[in-house]
Residue, then its C-alpha position, 0 to 999 in steps of 0.5 A: m289883163k288888157i285895159s281898154d282905152g275907155f276905162d276910167a278908175r275914177r268911175l268906180r268911186p262915188k262922187g263926193p257927198s253933197n254935205w250941204r243937203l245933210r247939213l240943212v237937214a241937221g240944222f232943221a232937226l236942231l231947230l225941231a229939238i229946240i222948239g220941242l224943248l221950249l214946248a215941253g218947258a212951257g207944258g212943264a211950267g204949266l203943270f207945276g203951277h207957274s204962270p202960263a207961258l202960252g196964255e189959255l193953251n196951258a192954263s189948265p193941267g190937261g192943256s199943259a200935259i198935252l203941251l208937254v207930251i207934244g213937246l217931248l215928241v217933237v224933241w224925239m223927232g228932232v233928235a232922231l232926224w239929227r242922228r240919222s243925218r249925222r250918220k249919213m254924213r259920216q258914212p264911209l265911201s266905198l267902191n261902186i262895184s258888186a260884192h261878188l267881184m271883190k276879193k274874198h277875205d276868209 
């Protein structure tokens, strides 16, 4: 098979992933999870009758319950975003070539 002069095998492999972007997303997700834990802790403390951590916001049981639910939702969003960014960082590099051109292993 003749290889043309313009062929460059390095073009078949993708460039290295830009890890800084995914690391920033993972850091932001970690901050979201920490903020959610703090909100959920303040809401839980308000429900159990301890001194209100956020003043009038969680002085009543209804406000504390809302604060607890919002905190748990923020924790869930932070963990989901962190897991997605970690999964993308660990994705294996593959060839940028059509699947039907690869060898078939049956």
